[in-house]
C-alpha positions as CSV (number, residue, x, y, z in Angstrom):
1,M,-31.7,-4.1,17.0
2,S,-35.4,-3.4,17.8
3,V,-38.7,-2.8,16.1
4,G,-39.1,0.6,14.4
5,L,-42.2,2.7,15.0
6,L,-44.0,4.7,12.3
7,I,-47.0,6.8,13.2
8,I,-49.1,7.9,10.2
9,T,-51.9,10.3,11.1
10,H,-54.0,13.3,9.9
11,H,-52.0,16.5,10.2
12,Q,-49.9,16.6,13.4
13,I,-51.8,14.1,15.5
14,G,-48.8,11.7,15.5
15,E,-46.3,14.4,16.3
16,D,-48.5,15.6,19.2
17,L,-48.9,12.1,20.6
18,L,-45.2,11.5,20.4
19,S,-44.3,14.8,22.0
20,T,-46.7,14.1,24.8
21,A,-45.3,10.6,25.3
22,R,-41.8,12.1,25.3
23,S,-42.7,14.6,28.0
24,M,-44.3,11.8,30.1
25,M,-41.4,9.3,29.7
26,G,-38.4,11.5,29.3
27,S,-37.3,9.8,26.1
28,I,-38.5,7.7,23.2
29,P,-36.8,4.3,23.5
30,L,-37.7,3.1,19.9
31,E,-36.6,4.5,16.6
32,T,-39.7,6.5,15.7
33,R,-40.9,8.6,12.8
34,C,-44.1,10.4,12.1
35,L,-45.8,11.0,8.7
36,A,-48.4,13.8,8.7
37,V,-51.1,13.5,6.1
38,S,-52.9,16.6,5.0
39,L,-56.2,16.6,3.1
40,S,-54.5,18.1,0.1
41,G,-51.6,15.7,0.1
42,D,-51.0,13.4,-2.9
43,P,-51.5,9.8,-1.7
44,D,-48.9,8.4,-4.1
45,V,-46.3,10.9,-2.9
46,L,-47.2,10.2,0.7
47,L,-46.9,6.4,0.1
48,D,-43.4,7.0,-1.3
49,Q,-42.5,8.9,1.8
50,A,-44.0,6.2,4.0
51,V,-41.9,3.5,2.2
52,D,-38.8,5.6,2.7
53,L,-39.5,6.0,6.4
54,Y,-40.2,2.2,6.6
55,Q,-36.9,1.4,5.0
56,H,-35.1,3.7,7.4
57,L,-36.8,2.2,10.4
58,N,-36.6,-1.5,9.5
59,Q,-33.2,-2.6,10.9
60,G,-34.2,-6.2,10.6
61,D,-36.8,-6.6,13.4
62,G,-39.7,-5.0,11.5
63,V,-41.8,-1.9,11.8
64,L,-45.0,-1.3,13.8
65,V,-47.2,1.2,12.1
66,L,-49.8,3.1,14.1
67,T,-52.4,5.1,12.3
68,D,-55.4,7.1,13.5
69,M,-58.8,6.3,11.9
70,Y,-59.4,3.1,9.9
71,G,-60.5,3.7,6.3
72,S,-59.1,7.2,6.2
73,T,-56.2,8.3,3.9
74,P,-53.5,7.8,6.6
75,S,-54.8,4.3,7.3
76,N,-55.0,3.5,3.6
77,I,-51.3,4.6,3.2
78,A,-50.4,2.6,6.3
79,N,-52.1,-0.5,5.0
80,R,-50.3,-0.3,1.6
81,L,-47.1,-0.8,3.6
82,L,-48.3,-4.3,4.4
83,Q,-46.7,-5.2,1.0
84,Q,-43.3,-4.7,2.7
85,P,-41.8,-7.5,4.8
86,K,-42.1,-7.4,8.6
87,V,-44.8,-4.8,8.9
88,Q,-47.8,-4.7,11.2
89,V,-50.4,-2.0,11.1
90,I,-52.8,-1.0,13.9
91,A,-55.5,1.7,13.4
92,G,-57.0,3.7,16.3
93,V,-53.8,5.0,17.8
94,N,-54.3,6.8,21.1
95,L,-51.9,8.0,23.9
96,P,-52.3,4.9,26.1
97,M,-51.5,2.7,23.1
98,L,-48.4,4.7,22.2
99,V,-47.1,4.8,25.8
100,R,-47.7,1.0,26.2
101,V,-45.6,0.4,23.1
102,L,-42.9,2.7,24.2
103,N,-42.7,0.9,27.6
104,Y,-41.8,-2.4,25.9
105,P,-39.0,-1.5,23.4
106,N,-37.3,-4.9,23.6
107,L,-40.3,-7.0,22.5
108,R,-40.5,-8.6,19.1
109,L,-42.9,-7.2,16.5
110,H,-45.8,-9.7,17.1
111,E,-45.5,-9.2,20.9
112,L,-45.4,-5.4,20.5
113,V,-48.6,-5.6,18.5
114,N,-50.4,-7.4,21.4
115,K,-49.1,-4.7,23.8
116,A,-50.3,-1.9,21.5
117,I,-53.8,-3.4,21.2
118,S,-54.2,-4.1,24.9
119,G,-52.9,-0.6,25.7
120,G,-55.4,1.0,23.4
121,H,-58.3,-1.0,24.7
122,D,-57.3,-0.7,28.4
123,G,-57.0,3.1,27.9
124,I,-60.6,3.5,27.0
125,L,-62.8,3.9,30.1
126,L,-66.2,5.3,30.9
127,C,-65.8,7.8,33.7
128,E,-68.9,8.0,35.9
129,T,-69.8,9.7,39.1
130,H,-70.2,7.5,42.1
131,G,-73.0,7.9,44.6
């Protein structure tokens, strides 16, 4: 068994990130699902969908939920999943974070959380000219 991965984002951001990671890595080593949240979506219906995805993904080792912007509807839905057992939610998903998570598919949930956060932080750099 391994940790499941649920990506909850505005529109297709999660699917786009996952597709890009798949093209870089060749495959996705964790059981992963995405939930696209539109501005016109009913938050209660979306929460029900998120719970269904969580239940599918949690095979006993828990689910890591990545979401885009803290305080937004996708983030609020993700944070409501914290009522479920063995869930960790991280807001601010970016490609370096996702790739870091996917590079460590055998880690336990709390260890994967640390990798995700470090990947997200380490992937943000100021690019300047030299000279």
